[in-house]
C-alpha positions, 0 to 999 in steps of 0.5 A: 755462508756457503757464497761467503766460504767459496769467496774467501777459498778462492781469494786464498788460492788466488794469494797462495798462487801470485803471493806465495811468501804472503800467503805462507807467512800469514798461515804461519803467524795464524797457526792454522792447523795441517788438518784444517781445524777451525782456525782465525787467521789475520792478513797484512793491512793491504790484503785486509779488504780481500777477505773478511776475517771468519773461521775457515773449516775445511775437511781434512785430506786422507794422505797416504803419508806413513813417513815425513822428513825434511831434507837438507834444503828444507824440502819434504820426503814423503813415502807411501805404497801403491794401492790396487787400482791407483794412477799416477795421479791418484797416488801422487795426489795422496802423497799431497802433490800440488795438482800443477805439478802433477799434471806436468809430471805426467805429461813430461815423464810419459815415456819413461814408463812409470805407469808400468811399476804401478804394482800394489804393494811397491813403495815410492818416495817423493820430495816436495817443496814447502808449496807441495810442488813435486821436486823428485820421485823415486820408485824401484823398477822390475828389474832386480837393483834398479830404480827409476828417478825423476827430478824437476830441472827447469819446467820438465821432469828428466827420468832416469834409472840407477842402481839402487844401493842395496845391502842385505842383513839379517831379519828375525821373527817368530810366531805361534801355531793356532791353526795352520803354519802359513796363518801363524807365518801371516800374522806376523808378517814372514814372507811366505818363500821364507815359510816354504823354505822353513817347511822344507827345512823340517820336512824330515822331522815334522810332517806339516800335514798332520803333525802340527799342534796348537801352541807349537812355537817357531823362531827364524833368522832370515836373510832380507835385502834392502834396496834404500832402507826398503824391504825388496827381497828374501833370501835363504834362512840362516837359522830356525828353531820349531817346537813341535808337540814339545820336542824342539827342533833345530837348523843352521845353514853350513856349506860343507867342504864340497861349498854345498850349503845344507841344514844341520841341527846344533850338534851338526847332524844332517837334516836332510833325510835321504828321502822326504816324508811326502812327494807333495809340500802341502796335502792331505792323506785320504788312504794310509798303509792298511787294509781297505775295502777298494772303491773299483774292485768292491773287495778288501785288499791291502793298500801297500802305499799312501794316498795324498788328496790334492787337486789335479796338477799339483806338482809331485816332487821326488822324495829322493835322489835317484834315476827314472827306472820307469815313465809311462802308463802301467795297468791300474797305476795309469801314469806312473813314475818309478825312481830307483834310488841307492841301497835297494831304495825305490818309489812310485808315484802313481795315477798322474796327469802328466810328466814334467819336461824331460822325465824319461828312463835313466834321467837322474832326478835330485831330491825335490825335483818335479817330476810329475803332476796329480791326476786320476788316471788308471783305477783312481776315482778321484784326483790324488797321487798314490805313493809306495816307498819300496825296500828291496821291492817290498813296499813299507809304511813311508809315514812310520819308517825310519828314513836314513839321514844324508851324509854327516859332517866330518870331525873338521867340518864339525869344528868349523861348524860350531865356530860359524854357529855361535853367533847366529845362535845369539840371533835365533835366542833374540828372534824368540824374544820378539815379534811373536804373532797371534792369528 
């Protein structure tokens, strides 16, 4: 039986290569399944002597073909994604390309740099004829807005780089917190860049290290760039809503009269605080603003700052706009940066492992700028950031102090804001009704 099956397959391959019209016509007439199900078939009389009329059982081939359609010429268009460890041969084979055309493509198109594009997750589109011969291939390049294409011309493949057709549209998603913000975002495939933006936008209202509750919900409308119909990049958040502990927070992007975009709630109040609650994006509080037993001095004393535990090298950001007043070593603080802000405010960042390039006395910094890196210098028993918030030289608890907000919108700006956010509010309402995720 094995020898007979081998002979049958050999004869079928002979027909496919030398008499494709007869082969495909016979296969269509007998209704053979594309997945290789057991099927009876018949051949024209002049070929009957070559092949015995027995059922053929063929193991299905796992093809990566999430999308298949015919073009205007009757050819097939297939799409897939690059997997870890893929080569051009394995990728094109999985898409169902004929082996001869794969070898020809690899031989004639090598100098174009196709191998450098094989990053996991990158999309690929191929065009095949009815014999599964590769007619064309397209992949996005690493240069934004361009793509590499190759088409079969004669007996070889000619590659060229072209500008991709790109559009920007609004994307909408919503999710539920079961454990963490990033877990909820992953559950609905929300890009990390959008998740980080959302955390930054609401950082003045929500402490994402301590305030999240199971059952909290969020919805977001953000810009998404499509290249030939494929999502290739994400932009800024247009609108967002976050319900934390039953309290609703909203954010809408709006450029004021100076042209600077910022975020405001639905009433036009600025969400940007003059100071961030935390100098680290994500961390944990290891020691609060209270009395504590000092691990080195072995005495009880007031801890007039907040310690944030984080690995050495974690970026430390300035919590507000200001000017560097001191950057250097200072007794128990170790490496410390002091930033002076408007209105008698100042902030201290201690036990740093080092400073960012260019950080020196007199240097102006903006809110969110990286100024140093977490360390364990000075009187520190482990890696952490000691952060102090001072008003007129007196330490205040940055986690409980009511921090001032940025300059509000003028009356004219507020009217423009209301008009421009009306449509976005409808999109945000729609976002809350679709794509809810569970971790």
